[in-house]
C-alpha positions in Angstrom: 4.1 12.2 12.0 1.9 11.3 14.5 1.1 10.7 17.7 -1.4 7.5 17.8 -1.9 4.9 20.0 -1.7 1.3 18.2 -4.4 -0.5 20.0 -3.3 -3.5 17.0 0.4 -4.1 17.4 0.4 -7.3 16.4 -2.0 -7.7 13.5 -0.2 -4.3 12.6 2.6 -5.7 12.4 1.3 -8.9 10.3 0.6 -6.1 8.0 3.3 -4.7 8.1 5.2 -8.2 7.8 3.4 -8.7 4.2 3.8 -5.4 2.5 7.6 -5.5 3.1 7.3 -9.1 1.7 5.6 -8.2 -1.5 7.3 -4.7 -1.4 11.1 -6.4 -2.3 9.1 -9.3 -4.0 8.0 -6.8 -6.4 11.7 -4.8 -6.4 13.4 -8.4 -7.1 11.0 -9.5 -10.2 11.3 -5.9 -11.4 14.8 -6.2 -12.2 13.0 -8.6 -15.3 10.0 -6.5 -15.7 8.8 -7.5 -19.3 9.0 -11.7 -18.0 6.9 -10.9 -14.6 4.3 -8.1 -15.6 2.0 -8.4 -14.2 3.6 -10.1 -10.7 5.5 -6.9 -10.5 2.0 -5.2 -10.9 0.2 -7.2 -8.6 3.2 -7.5 -5.9 3.0 -3.4 -6.1 -1.1 -3.2 -5.1 -0.7 -5.7 -2.7 2.1 -4.0 -0.9 -0.3 -1.2 -0.6 -3.3 -2.6 0.6 -1.3 -4.3 3.0 0.3 -1.1 4.7 -3.2 1.0 4.6 -4.5 -2.6 6.4 -1.2 -2.0 9.4 -2.2 2.2 8.9 -6.2 1.3 9.2 -5.4 -1.6 11.9 -2.9 0.0 14.1 -5.2 3.0 15.8 -9.0 1.6 15.4 -8.0 -2.1 16.2 -10.1 -3.2 13.2 -9.4 -3.6 9.5 -12.0 -3.0 6.5 -13.3 -6.0 4.3 -13.9 -4.4 1.3 -15.2 -5.9 -1.9 -14.5 -1.9 -3.4 -11.1 -1.2 -2.8 -11.9 2.4 -3.0 -13.4 2.5 0.6 -9.9 2.1 1.8 -9.2 5.2 0.3 -11.5 6.9 1.1 -11.6 5.7 5.4 -7.1 6.0 4.9 -8.7 9.4 3.9 -10.3 10.1 7.6 -7.5 8.7 9.0 -5.3 11.2 7.5 -8.4 13.7 8.0 -8.7 13.6 11.2 -5.0 13.7 12.5 -4.0 16.1 10.3 -2.0 14.7 7.7 -0.6 15.0 4.2 -3.3 13.2 1.5 -0.9 13.2 -1.1 0.2 9.2 -0.2 -3.4 9.0 -1.0 -3.3 9.6 -4.2 -0.5 6.7 -4.9 -2.4 4.1 -3.2 -5.6 5.3 -5.4 -3.4 4.7 -8.5 -2.9 1.6 -7.7 -6.4 0.5 -6.3 -7.3 2.0 -9.9 -5.5 -0.7 -11.5 -6.5 -3.9 -9.5 -8.7 -5.5 -11.5 -6.8 -4.7 -14.6 -3.5 -6.0 -13.6 -5.7 -9.6 -12.3 -8.0 -9.7 -13.9 -8.8 -8.3 -17.6 -7.7 -9.7 -20.9 -5.2 -6.8 -21.4 -1.6 -6.7 -21.1 -0.3 -4.9 -18.2 2.8 -2.6 -20.4 6.1 -1.2 -19.6 4.7 2.4 -18.7 2.5 1.0 -16.4 4.9 -1.4 -14.3 7.2 1.5 -14.2 4.4 3.9 -12.9 2.9 1.3 -10.3 6.9 0.1 -8.7 7.1 4.5 -8.9 3.9 4.7 -6.7 4.2 1.5 -4.6 7.8 3.0 -2.9 5.5 6.2 -2.8 3.4 4.7 -1.1 5.6 3.3 1.7 8.0 6.3 1.8 5.0 8.7 2.9 3.3 5.9 5.0 5.9 5.2 7.3 6.9 9.3 7.2 3.7 10.0 8.9 2.4 6.9 10.5 5.9 5.9 11.8 4.5 5.6 15.4 2.0 3.1 14.2 4.0 0.9 12.0 6.7 1.1 14.1 9.4 -0.1 11.9 11.8 1.5 8.5 10.1 1.7 5.5 10.9 -1.0 3.1 10.6 0.9 0.4 
């Protein structure tokens, strides 16, 4: 956990809430993921994006508005480096971001293994975030 002051707790909490909603929706639909494959994948991805937004807006008061989500991952890496946080969680985030366009826009099916991996990565990213950024996020993990 890093001792960082949250300069925008209201907006941070909005992103924390969104992330939790996406994560819980993912878990509910995951029981029958074969019927909701793309939905589960997108909920996993968006849970991580919203949680990253909360981590970013907390200490800075600003959220990046990136068309290229890879920039969001780079910003998270910078926050980790600045605060001496283990960056392994960023790898889960990057994995999810790398699949966003494929899940949402491409004419390919998100296969069963990819759905399972997306759920795993979203849960791991959430656990990592709440472990290292608990003071900013101010709540318990939904994972």
